[in-house]
C-alpha positions as CSV (number, residue, x, y, z in Angstrom):
1,M,-21.7,25.1,9.8
2,A,-21.4,27.0,13.0
3,A,-24.7,24.8,14.1
4,E,-22.6,21.6,13.1
5,A,-19.9,21.7,14.7
6,C,-20.5,23.9,17.7
7,G,-24.1,23.9,18.3
8,G,-24.3,28.0,17.1
9,V,-21.6,28.8,19.6
10,Q,-17.9,29.8,18.2
11,G,-15.5,27.3,18.9
12,H,-11.6,26.7,17.8
13,G,-12.7,25.7,15.1
14,Y,-13.9,22.6,12.5
15,M,-11.5,20.9,10.3
16,G,-14.2,18.4,9.0
17,A,-13.5,19.7,5.5
18,A,-9.7,20.8,6.0
19,I,-8.6,16.8,6.0
20,P,-9.6,15.2,3.5
21,F,-8.4,18.5,1.5
22,A,-5.4,18.2,2.7
23,R,-4.8,14.5,1.4
24,E,-6.2,15.8,-2.3
25,K,-2.9,16.0,-5.1
26,T,-4.9,18.9,-5.8
27,F,-4.3,20.5,-2.4
28,Q,-3.7,24.5,-2.7
29,R,-2.5,24.1,-6.1
30,G,-3.2,27.7,-7.3
31,D,-0.7,28.7,-4.4
32,G,2.0,26.6,-4.3
33,G,0.6,23.1,-2.9
34,W,2.6,22.5,0.2
35,E,5.5,25.1,-0.5
36,R,3.3,27.3,0.7
37,I,2.1,26.1,4.1
38,V,5.1,27.0,6.4
39,W,2.5,26.5,10.0
40,I,-0.1,23.8,10.6
41,H,-1.1,22.7,14.3
42,E,0.6,19.6,15.6
43,S,-2.5,17.8,16.0
44,L,-3.7,18.0,12.8
45,K,-0.2,18.0,11.4
46,K,0.1,14.0,13.1
47,Q,-3.8,13.6,11.2
48,I,-2.1,14.8,7.8
49,A,1.6,12.9,8.1
50,D,0.8,10.9,5.3
51,A,-0.3,13.3,2.8
52,I,2.4,16.2,3.6
53,P,5.1,15.7,0.9
54,E,8.1,13.6,3.0
55,E,10.7,16.5,2.1
56,L,9.0,19.1,3.6
57,Y,7.4,17.4,7.2
58,D,10.0,18.4,9.4
59,K,10.1,22.1,7.1
60,I,6.4,22.8,8.5
61,A,6.1,24.4,11.6
62,T,3.5,23.6,14.3
63,E,3.1,25.9,17.7
64,I,5.7,23.6,19.4
65,D,8.6,24.3,16.8
66,S,7.2,28.6,16.8
67,P,5.1,29.2,19.5
68,K,5.1,32.8,18.8
69,A,4.6,34.4,15.4
70,A,8.0,36.5,15.4
71,D,10.0,32.7,16.2
72,L,8.0,31.9,12.7
73,E,11.0,33.2,10.2
74,A,13.5,32.0,11.8
75,F,12.5,28.5,12.0
76,L,11.9,28.4,8.2
77,R,15.4,29.7,6.9
78,E,16.8,27.5,9.7
79,K,15.1,24.5,8.4
80,G,15.5,25.6,4.2
81,H,11.7,26.0,4.2
82,P,11.2,26.2,0.0
83,V,8.9,29.2,0.9
84,V,12.3,31.4,1.6
85,E,13.9,30.9,-1.7
86,K,10.8,30.6,-4.1
87,Y,8.5,33.8,-2.9
88,W,10.2,35.8,-0.4
89,K,12.5,38.5,-1.6
90,A,15.8,39.9,-1.2
91,G,15.3,36.8,2.1
92,K,12.9,38.3,3.7
93,P,9.1,37.4,3.7
94,V,7.1,40.0,1.5
95,P,3.5,41.0,1.9
96,L,1.4,40.6,-0.6
97,D,-0.2,43.8,-2.0
98,L,-4.0,42.8,-2.2
99,P,-6.7,45.3,-3.6
100,A,-9.5,45.5,-0.6
101,P,-12.9,43.8,-0.9
102,T,-14.3,46.3,-2.9
103,Q,-11.3,47.5,-5.7
104,D,-10.7,46.2,-8.5
105,W,-7.5,44.0,-9.4
106,P,-4.6,46.1,-10.7
107,E,-3.9,45.1,-14.5
108,D,0.0,44.2,-13.6
109,I,-0.5,42.0,-10.8
110,G,1.0,39.1,-10.9
111,K,3.8,40.1,-13.9
């Protein structure tokens, strides 16, 4: 894929698969769909604006809304992004505690 996208040289990204996938009804379904998307590059957001649910469009940050990762939490809170209520605990983001690639998943995960 690197040879197709950038001639074998590391580039800034390859969005060829991202655009059609973002328009699918099943986009990120296993992870909560569009309600889990909190940041997207401005140019990509404009390209797939028709796929983003209207009620979420203004709640998803871009590099213009949140130029630093530290600004993102305040943006999401201010806009009332669903991730704040549905997935944060006590109003704060909680990092996922995932096993390393060589470790087994715990029996009680997701309970």
